[in-house]
Each structure stands twice: as structure tokens, then as C-alpha cells.
C-alpha atoms as one frame of an Amber mdcrd trajectory, in Angstrom:
protein
 166.412  88.659  42.466 165.613  91.041  45.364 168.542  92.550  47.171 168.947
  91.465  50.817 168.433  94.135  53.434 171.231  95.118  55.791 169.275  93.519
  58.656 169.166  90.151  56.863 172.908  90.370  56.237 173.527  91.121  59.923
 171.565  88.073  61.030 173.278  85.801  58.537 176.810  87.056  59.189 176.445
  87.668  62.919 178.201  91.004  62.467 176.915  94.334  63.737 178.934  97.468
  63.044 182.128  95.446  62.749 181.503  93.407  65.929 181.565  89.926  64.473
 179.677  87.369  66.496 177.495  89.863  68.387 173.862  90.689  67.687 171.471
  93.390  68.811 168.342  92.178  70.587 166.382  92.838  67.415 168.832  90.870
  65.263 168.925  88.038  67.823 165.140  87.851  67.582 165.307  87.726  63.796
 168.013  85.058  63.965 165.608  82.843  65.945 162.453  84.064  64.156 161.196
  85.527  67.443 160.290  89.012  68.596 162.615  91.574  70.129 160.416  91.370
  73.242 161.110  87.676  73.734 164.879  88.186  73.590 164.566  91.233  75.859
 162.623  89.210  78.474 165.277  86.466  78.415 167.915  89.126  79.097 165.898
  90.786  81.885 165.244  87.417  83.554 168.965  86.574  83.523 168.437  83.546
  81.296 170.440  84.937  78.374 173.887  86.502  78.933 174.541  89.848  77.275
 177.122  92.596  76.924 176.427  96.186  77.895 178.495  98.633  75.864 178.679
 102.353  76.581 176.621 104.456  74.185 179.238 107.169  74.166 177.118 110.029
  75.268 175.438 111.574  78.283 172.303 109.937  79.571 171.872 107.531  76.688
 170.964 103.932  77.382 173.810 101.416  77.036 174.088  99.396  73.860 173.079
  95.767  74.451 174.677  92.985  72.420 174.194  89.227  72.599 176.956  86.836
  71.647 175.914  84.544  68.801 177.710  81.716  70.615 175.774  82.422  73.856
 172.529  82.576  71.904 173.189  79.236  70.194 174.164  77.667  73.545 171.018
  79.039  75.201 168.838  77.502  72.491 170.680  74.174  72.710 170.237  74.095
  76.514 166.484  74.633  76.210 166.036  71.772  73.748 163.356  69.283  74.702
 163.667  65.757  73.354 160.697  64.337  71.496 158.931  61.607  73.412
């Protein structure tokens, strides 16, 4: 049986570097079987809440994390009933 990659484990557990319940944009995309770009656009548009953590150094970009709970709520709110 093939061994699961770390990325698959992150998506399944919702844990990134010890932050349980928070996903990177890339992991959030994998969780929903969507691209990083889709999740990134949702964040930029203000549709999906996110957390901005300091990178810890100089001019580095902040670390973006999405709450698994917020992500699940966002998906539930966008549900369209079958007609």
C-alpha cells in the first residue's frame, strides 16, 4: 500500500505545523479538490475569511491560513438546492 504524502495527511487532519484546524491556501484547495488560485481569489474578494500570521522575518509575505470551520461554513453557505 502506498504511503500517504504529508500534504494528504494535512488535508485529512486539518493540521499544519501544529496548528490544528487551519489550512494553507494550497491545502484548502486540496481539501475541496480545487486549485490554490480558486481559494486565493475567494480570499482576495473577501468571500472567505482568513488569518494573516507574521512570517517572522524582514520583508517576507505574511503566512495565510484558512480555518477549516470557516471553509466548511463557506461551502455550506454556497450550496444550491437541486430543483
